[in-house]
DRENTOR-318430 format. One line per 2 residues: number of its first residue (from 1); their letters; for each residue x, y, z of C-alpha. Coordinates in steps of 0.5 Angstrom, whole numbers, always signed. Layout:
NUM	A	X/Y/Z; ...
***
This chain:
1	MN	-10/-123/+7; -17/-120/+6
3	KS	-19/-117/+12; -12/-114/+12
5	SA	-14/-111/+6; -20/-109/+7
7	TF	-18/-106/+13; -13/-102/+9
9	SR	-17/-99/+4; -22/-97/+9
11	SF	-16/-93/+13; -14/-90/+6
13	YE	-21/-89/+4; -22/-84/+10
15	LL	-15/-81/+9; -17/-79/+1
17	SS	-24/-76/+4; -21/-72/+9
19	MR	-15/-70/+5; -20/-67/+1
21	FA	-24/-64/+6; -17/-60/+8
23	IS	-16/-59/+1; -23/-54/+0
25	LL	-22/-52/+7; -15/-50/+5
27	SL	-17/-47/-1; -22/-42/+2
29	LA	-16/-40/+6; -12/-39/+0
31	IA	-17/-35/-2; -17/-31/+4
33	SI	-10/-30/+3; -11/-27/-4
35	IG	-15/-22/-1; -11/-21/+5
37	TV	-5/-19/+0; -9/-15/-5
39	LK	-13/-11/+0; -8/-8/+4
41	QN	-9/-9/+11; -9/-6/+18
43	EP	-10/+0/+15; -14/+6/+20
45	YA	-22/+5/+18; -22/+13/+15
47	NY	-18/+10/+10; -22/+4/+8
49	II	-28/+9/+7; -25/+13/+3
51	QF	-23/+8/-2; -29/+4/-1
53	GQ	-35/+9/+1; -39/+7/+7
55	YW	-44/+2/+4; -38/-4/+2
57	FV	-34/-1/+8; -39/-4/+13
59	VF	-40/-11/+9; -33/-11/+9
61	KW	-31/-10/+16; -37/-15/+17
63	LG	-33/-20/+13; -27/-19/+17
65	LY	-23/-16/+11; -19/-12/+13
67	DV	-16/-16/+17; -17/-23/+15
69	YH	-11/-27/+18; -14/-25/+25
71	SP	-21/-26/+24; -26/-30/+28
73	WF	-27/-35/+22; -20/-35/+20
75	VV	-17/-37/+27; -24/-42/+27
77	IL	-22/-46/+20; -15/-46/+23
79	TF	-16/-49/+28; -21/-54/+25
81	LV	-16/-56/+21; -11/-57/+27
83	LS	-16/-62/+30; -19/-66/+24
85	TS	-12/-67/+20; -9/-69/+27
87	TC	-15/-73/+29; -15/-77/+23
89	IY	-7/-77/+23; -7/-81/+30
91	RN	-13/-86/+27; -9/-88/+21
93	LP	-1/-87/+22; -1/-94/+25
95	SM	-4/-98/+20; +0/-94/+15
97	LR	+5/-96/+17; +4/-102/+18
99	EM	+2/-103/+11; +9/-100/+9
101	RS	+13/-105/+12; +8/-111/+9
103	YR	+10/-115/+4; +3/-118/+4
105	EH	+7/-125/+4; +2/-129/+6
107	AT	-2/-128/-1; -6/-134/-3
109	EQ	-6/-137/-10; -13/-136/-10
111	SI	-12/-128/-9; -6/-128/-14
113	RH	-11/-131/-20; -16/-126/-19
115	FQ	-11/-120/-19; -13/-115/-26
117	HF	-5/-115/-28; -4/-123/-28
119	AA	+0/-128/-31; +2/-136/-31
121	FT	+9/-139/-34; +9/-147/-35
123	RT	+15/-149/-31; +20/-153/-34
125	GN	+27/-152/-29; +28/-149/-22
127	PT	+28/-141/-24; +28/-139/-16
129	TN	+35/-137/-16; +34/-133/-23
131	LQ	+27/-129/-20; +31/-127/-14
133	KY	+36/-124/-18; +31/-121/-23
135	LD	+29/-118/-17; +34/-115/-14
137	VQ	+37/-112/-21; +30/-109/-21
139	GY	+30/-106/-14; +25/-110/-11
141	HY	+25/-111/-5; +22/-118/-3
143	KQ	+21/-123/+2; +19/-131/+1
145	QA	+14/-135/+4; +15/-143/+3
147	DG	+8/-147/+4; +9/-154/+2
149	DN	+13/-155/-6; +10/-148/-7
151	LL	+15/-142/-5; +12/-134/-5
153	LA	+17/-129/-7; +13/-122/-4
155	AK	+17/-116/-7; +14/-109/-7
157	RG	+17/-101/-9; +16/-95/-8
159	ST	+13/-95/+0; +15/-89/+1
161	NR	+9/-86/-3; +5/-87/+3
163	LG	+10/-82/+8; +6/-77/+2
165	YI	+0/-77/+5; +3/-78/+12
167	LT	+8/-72/+11; +2/-66/+8
169	HS	-3/-69/+13; +3/-66/+18
171	AI	+4/-61/+14; -3/-58/+14
173	VM	-2/-59/+22; +4/-55/+22
175	IC	+2/-49/+18; -4/-48/+21
177	IG	-2/-49/+29; +4/-44/+26
179	GL	-2/-40/+24; -5/-39/+30
181	ID	+1/-38/+34; +1/-32/+30
183	SN	-5/-30/+31; -5/-27/+38
185	IP	-12/-31/+41; -9/-28/+49
187	LK	-10/-22/+46; -17/-23/+42
189	LE	-19/-27/+49; -16/-20/+53
191	QA	-21/-15/+48; -26/-20/+49
193	FD	-26/-20/+56; -25/-12/+57
195	IK	-17/-14/+59; -15/-10/+54
197	RI	-18/-4/+50; -17/-1/+43
199	ET	-15/+7/+44; -19/+11/+39
201	RD	-16/+18/+41; -11/+22/+39
203	IP	-6/+22/+44; +1/+22/+45
205	QS	+4/+15/+45; +7/+16/+53
207	QV	-1/+19/+54; -4/+12/+52
209	PA	-6/+8/+59; -4/+1/+61
211	IS	-11/-2/+58; -8/-1/+50
213	RL	-1/-2/+52; +1/-9/+51
215	SP	+8/-12/+54; +14/-13/+51
217	EN	+13/-21/+53; +7/-21/+47
219	LS	+7/-27/+44; +6/-24/+37
221	FR	+5/-17/+34; +7/-13/+27
223	GN	+7/-5/+28; +10/+0/+25
225	VT	+14/+7/+28; +17/+12/+25
227	IP	+23/+15/+28; +26/+22/+25
229	EG	+33/+23/+25; +37/+25/+31
231	TS	+31/+21/+35; +30/+14/+38
233	AD	+23/+10/+40; +22/+4/+44
235	VV	+14/+2/+42; +11/+1/+36
237	FL	+4/+2/+34; -2/-3/+32
239	NI	-8/-2/+28; -13/-5/+31
241	GD	-20/-4/+28; -22/+3/+28
243	GY	-16/+5/+33; -10/+3/+36
245	MV	-6/-1/+42; +1/+1/+44
247	QD	+7/-5/+44; +12/-4/+48
249	LP	+19/-6/+46; +25/-11/+49
251	FK	+29/-5/+46; +30/+2/+44
253	IA	+32/+4/+36; +35/+10/+35
255	LN	+36/+13/+28; +43/+17/+26
257	KF	+42/+17/+19; +37/+16/+13
259	HI	+40/+15/+6; +36/+16/+0
261	EH	+37/+16/-8; +32/+18/-14
263	YS	+31/+16/-20; +32/+22/-26
265	TG	+24/+21/-25; +24/+23/-18
267	QP	+22/+16/-16; +26/+13/-10
269	KS	+31/+9/-12; +33/+6/-6
271	FA	+33/+8/+2; +36/+5/+8
273	SD	+37/+6/+16; +44/+8/+19
275	IV	+40/+5/+27; +43/+4/+34
277	II	+40/-1/+38; +40/+0/+44
279	DK	+39/-4/+52; +34/-1/+55
281	KT	+36/-3/+62; +44/+0/+62
283	GR	+42/+5/+56; +48/+3/+53
285	PV	+48/+1/+44; +49/-7/+44
287	LA	+48/-6/+36; +49/-1/+30
289	HT	+46/-4/+24; +45/-1/+17
291	IT	+37/-3/+15; +34/-4/+7
293	VN	+29/-6/+3; +29/-14/+3
295	HP	+33/-14/+8; +31/-14/+15
297	LT	+35/-14/+22; +33/-19/+27
299	YD	+35/-17/+35; +31/-20/+40
301	GV	+26/-24/+36; +24/-18/+33
303	AI	+24/-18/+25; +26/-10/+24
305	YQ	+24/-8/+17; +25/-1/+13
307	AS	+19/+0/+10; +17/+7/+8
309	FG	+21/+14/+9; +18/+21/+11
311	DG	+19/+27/+13; +21/+28/+20
313	GT	+20/+35/+23; +23/+40/+18
315	HL	+24/+47/+20; +20/+51/+15
317	NM	+21/+59/+15; +16/+63/+11
319	NG	+14/+70/+8; +6/+70/+9
321	WN	+3/+75/+5; -5/+77/+6
323	LF	-8/+77/+0; -15/+81/+3
325	DH	-11/+87/+6; -9/+93/+3
327	AG	-1/+93/+5; +4/+90/+0
329	EP	+9/+87/+6; +9/+80/+8
331	FP	+10/+78/+15; +14/+72/+18
333	VT	+11/+65/+19; +15/+59/+22
335	GA	+13/+52/+23; +15/+45/+23
337	IH	+13/+39/+19; +8/+35/+24
339	DE	+6/+41/+28; +2/+47/+29
341	SK	+2/+55/+28; -3/+60/+29
343	LA	-5/+64/+25; -9/+71/+26
345	AD	-12/+74/+20; -18/+78/+18
347	DT	-20/+78/+26; -20/+70/+26
349	QY	-16/+66/+29; -14/+60/+24
351	TI	-9/+54/+25; -4/+52/+21
353	EF	-3/+44/+20; +3/+43/+17
355	TD	+4/+35/+14; +9/+34/+9
357	FR	+16/+37/+6; +19/+34/-1
359	PF	+26/+37/-2; +25/+37/-10
361	NI	+19/+35/-14; +19/+32/-22
363	ES	+14/+35/-25; +10/+36/-31
365	MG	+7/+43/-31; +3/+43/-36
367	DK	-2/+38/-32; -2/+43/-26
369	TE	-10/+46/-27; -12/+53/-24
371	LT	-17/+55/-20; -21/+58/-25
373	HD	-30/+59/-24; -35/+57/-30
375	TR	-36/+64/-31; -29/+66/-33
377	AV	-31/+64/-40; -36/+70/-40
379	IG	-30/+75/-38; -24/+72/-41
381	GN	-18/+69/-38; -12/+66/-40
383	AV	-11/+57/-40; -6/+54/-39
385	AD	-2/+51/-44; +0/+43/-45
387	HK	+7/+42/-43; +9/+35/-42
389	DL	+17/+36/-40; +18/+34/-34
391	HN	+22/+39/-30; +25/+38/-22
393	VG	+21/+44/-20; +25/+45/-14
395	PS	+22/+44/-6; +15/+44/-4
397	FQ	+11/+44/+2; +4/+42/+5
399	YK	-1/+45/+10; -8/+45/+12
401	IR	-11/+52/+15; -16/+50/+19
403	NP	-22/+56/+21; -25/+56/+28
405	DG	-30/+51/+26; -26/+46/+25
407	QA	-26/+46/+18; -20/+45/+14
409	KE	-17/+46/+6; -11/+43/+5
411	YS	-6/+47/+1; +1/+45/-3
413	NY	+7/+51/-5; +12/+51/-9
415	ML	+19/+54/-6; +23/+55/-13
417	PI	+18/+60/-19; +15/+55/-24
419	QI	+16/+58/-31; +9/+57/-35
421	DN	+8/+60/-43; +15/+64/-42
423	RW	+12/+67/-35; +14/+66/-28
425	YM	+10/+64/-23; +10/+62/-15
427	LS	+4/+55/-15; +0/+54/-10
429	GM	-6/+48/-9; -11/+48/-6
431	RE	-17/+42/-5; -21/+41/+0
433	AP	-21/+33/+1; -15/+29/+2
435	NE	-19/+24/-5; -19/+30/-9
437	PF	-13/+33/-13; -10/+39/-12
439	HY	-12/+46/-16; -7/+51/-18
441	IR	-7/+58/-17; -1/+62/-20
443	FP	+2/+68/-17; +5/+72/-22
445	LD	+12/+75/-21; +15/+82/-23
447	PE	+21/+83/-27; +25/+83/-21
449	RT	+23/+75/-20; +19/+77/-14
451	LA	+12/+78/-11; +13/+84/-9
453	GF	+10/+87/-16; +3/+83/-16
455	MR	+2/+84/-8; +3/+92/-8
457	LR	-2/+91/-15; -7/+86/-11
459	GA	-7/+92/-5; -9/+97/-10
461	ML	-13/+94/-13; -17/+92/-6
463	DS	-16/+99/-4; -23/+102/-5
465	KM	-19/+110/-3; -14/+109/-9
467	YP	-20/+108/-13; -21/+116/-15
469	EI	-14/+116/-17; -14/+110/-21
471	AQ	-19/+112/-25; -18/+120/-26
473	RF	-11/+118/-29; -15/+112/-33
475	AK	-20/+117/-36; -14/+123/-38
477	SA	-11/+118/-42; -16/+115/-45
479	VP	-20/+122/-46; -17/+128/-48
481	DA	-17/+133/-45; -22/+138/-48
483	NP	-27/+134/-46; -27/+133/-38
485	EA	-35/+132/-37; -33/+124/-41
487	QA	-28/+123/-37; -32/+124/-31
489	KL	-36/+119/-33; -31/+115/-35
491	AD	-28/+115/-28; -35/+114/-24
493	ST	-35/+108/-29; -29/+106/-27
495	VK	-29/+106/-20; -35/+103/-20
497	VL	-32/+97/-24; -27/+96/-19
499	GI	-30/+96/-14; -35/+90/-17
501	FA	-29/+87/-18; -25/+88/-11
503	KS	-32/+84/-8; -31/+77/-12
505	GY	-27/+78/-18; -29/+76/-26
507	KG	-36/+73/-22; -37/+80/-19
509	LS	-37/+82/-26; -41/+76/-29
511	DF	-46/+77/-25; -47/+85/-26
513	IE	-47/+84/-33; -52/+78/-33
515	KR	-58/+83/-29; -57/+89/-32
517	IP	-54/+87/-39; -58/+85/-45
519	AA	-57/+78/-47; -56/+82/-54
521	ER	-51/+87/-51; -46/+83/-46
523	DK	-41/+80/-51; -39/+88/-52
525	AA	-40/+90/-45; -35/+85/-43
527	QT	-30/+87/-47; -31/+94/-45
529	YL	-31/+92/-38; -24/+88/-39
531	KI	-21/+93/-43; -23/+98/-37
533	LE	-21/+94/-32; -14/+92/-35
535	LS	-12/+99/-37; -14/+101/-30
537	AF	-10/+96/-27; -4/+98/-31
539	EA	-5/+105/-27; -6/+103/-21
541	YN	+2/+99/-23; +5/+105/-25
543	IT	+2/+109/-18; +5/+102/-13
545	QA	+12/+102/-17; +13/+109/-16
547	RA	+10/+109/-8; +15/+103/-8
549	NQ	+21/+108/-11; +22/+102/-17
551	PA	+21/+103/-24; +15/+106/-29
553	PK	+13/+99/-32; +13/+100/-40
555	MD	+7/+99/-44; +9/+92/-48
557	DE	+7/+86/-48; +11/+83/-42
559	TG	+7/+88/-37; +0/+87/-41
561	WF	+1/+79/-39; +3/+81/-32
563	IR	-3/+85/-32; -7/+81/-34
565	DS	-4/+74/-30; -5/+79/-24
567	LN	-12/+80/-25; -14/+73/-26
569	SI	-9/+71/-19; -14/+77/-16
571	SD	-20/+74/-19; -18/+67/-16
573	IF	-15/+69/-9; -23/+69/-8
575	FY	-24/+62/-9; -17/+60/-5
577	GA	-21/+59/+1; -15/+62/+6
579	PV	-14/+69/+7; -6/+68/+7
581	YL	-1/+65/+2; +5/+62/+5
583	QL	+11/+63/+0; +17/+58/+3
585	AS	+23/+62/+4; +28/+58/+7
587	FE	+28/+51/+11; +33/+46/+15
589	EV	+30/+38/+12; +29/+33/+18
591	QS	+28/+26/+15; +25/+21/+18
593	TG	+25/+13/+17; +18/+8/+17
595	LQ	+20/+2/+20; +16/-5/+21
597	LT	+17/-8/+27; +15/-16/+28
599	RS	+15/-22/+33; +12/-28/+29
601	PG	+15/-35/+32; +10/-38/+29
603	KN	+13/-37/+22; +18/-42/+23
605	IV	+13/-47/+24; +10/-45/+18
607	YA	+16/-45/+14; +18/-52/+16
609	GS	+10/-54/+16; +11/-51/+7
611	AL	+18/-56/+7; +14/-62/+8
613	LV	+8/-61/+5; +13/-60/-2
615	LG	+16/-67/+0; +10/-69/+1
617	VF	+6/-68/-5; +14/-70/-8
619	AM	+12/-76/-5; +5/-77/-7
621	FF	+5/-75/-14; +12/-78/-17
623	IR	+13/-84/-12; +9/-90/-15
625	ER	+8/-96/-11; +9/-102/-14
627	RL	+8/-109/-11; +9/-116/-14
629	WL	+8/-124/-13; +11/-130/-16
631	LI	+9/-135/-13; +14/-142/-16
633	KS	+10/-148/-16; +12/-155/-18
635	DQ	+9/-154/-25; +8/-147/-26
637	VL	+10/-140/-24; +4/-135/-23
639	FA	+5/-128/-24; +1/-122/-21
641	MS	+3/-114/-20; -2/-108/-17
643	SN	+0/-100/-17; -3/-95/-13
645	RK	-5/-91/-19; -7/-95/-25
647	TL	-3/-91/-31; +0/-92/-38
649	DF	+7/-93/-35; +5/-98/-30
651	EN	+1/-102/-36; +8/-102/-39
653	EF	+12/-104/-34; +7/-110/-33
655	TQ	+8/-112/-40; +15/-111/-40
657	HK	+15/-115/-33; +11/-121/-36
659	QH	+16/-122/-42; +23/-123/-38
661	IG	+19/-127/-33; +16/-131/-39
663	EI	+23/-132/-41; +27/-133/-35
665	VK	+22/-139/-32; +22/-142/-41
667	ET	+30/-141/-41; +31/-145/-34
***
């Protein structure tokens, strides 16, 4: 008895010690899993550099936080847990099973008397039968052992508590094995021995070499693919490090139709994809299914999730307006999202990269900031009013214009006119980096709600050949005919003001004032130049309207605001960064679905292990093992009791058993 108890105690202590160590490692894995949940995994490295900066990007990369579940230290911990916990189970399982089956019916009188919870009762009759019935009623299983005139009843209850430790350790092993299976160790080894290599070039997937492709039999993978409507795909892309690999699928996925619903705020309410699974060998469709968010389709061991959506190559028809030539007529431009077009302007060849299209936009237009310059405070200009109402402002598209040096600026243009301060504009946003907000330039619309009036006026204000005519008309309207000398001087000044403005807008006028005018006279000079500029712009507008066979503008508030807005926009085009403004005329929308495909054979093993873990924890914490001994002697009944956990409930239970057994012995 003593030797067996000591052996079990030593095994039980070893099991508890290994359990504590396993819990420590599991806690470390839990922390890593939290990081892997909070920090989006397997993103392109460029995204992490933008988000964290170069220093922390390197630190997090060294720690393997961008792919936590496949990082070497994560896999090592999983492997160590499997080996150590399996060894622990192998060493301690036999003794635990023996202990579960054992009733310890060979306990001696001396050992019973040494129990902490012990009581002795004087015997007058024969209580054996009644004590056996009492044990049955209390749910105890017992064995009896006779030794001469003495009879030992060894009872136990809740011995399945031991299963909790076995199930918990087994669950740890199963969960870790499932994690190791899905960590794709064979691929890591192939990369280590240069059998497989990450592709870093931006090339079509059909041109990706075999060394960067994975076969359909690959054990585990998680990748993404974008499929436009009416097309299909038979590969997914796995983001790995600073590149990617192409995973060939055992089947082909075709997208028939993409569906999306929106809330009134413009946020997506629900979206779904009508897909068809096509057999690669026969080319025949084998399954049609609609995939929605949180309701994936599993086919041939691959789970297909609805992950995102986007544009699938919408066709755009645009009017191109040259911002720096003297003509006021647009030219046609066509393109498609995710495609490129060439554009020649100012003897320079540009590349237009169309990146995104949105069929509608819910915006608060008061938040649209202009492309203002600091010098606007000196020269003047109107501010944007603060409108907080949300409106659907219609379609928009985004694109980049890249110069021959490879430098690019990004633009976002709205298709429909937008009303701000009861005036109508076409808005175009510009930013130099993806992490910057868009700054908007406002092109004013003429009374016919078109850009033609502004563009003709812009051409005249940039055409030095028109300055003498503009200046003479302005001088005649501002100075009486009786003073031709004053008219000539004013005309000369007007030509100079127009010339300065045509080179760099309000900034040029501001620089001229700061260099040529004393500080005390600058405000007065600025007001004079602004008045000359606005009134001469009105004359230019008159001229361009007449040449276009349009009605002559009226000298009223509406025309005045149109002139001021036009001058602001002409000044802003020097900071716009592109020689051309693209106005969307029509489009043919094509949507695309973003699918995530995973093959995770270890997932079911992890689920089973998690279920075992719950059962094991339940058994350990909610099932209490109690052992009870009754040694019936000729003159006494000795009672002892023990439990694997000394709790207040156990103390109360011992007291109750002591009272009831005492009454049974006394009554018999």
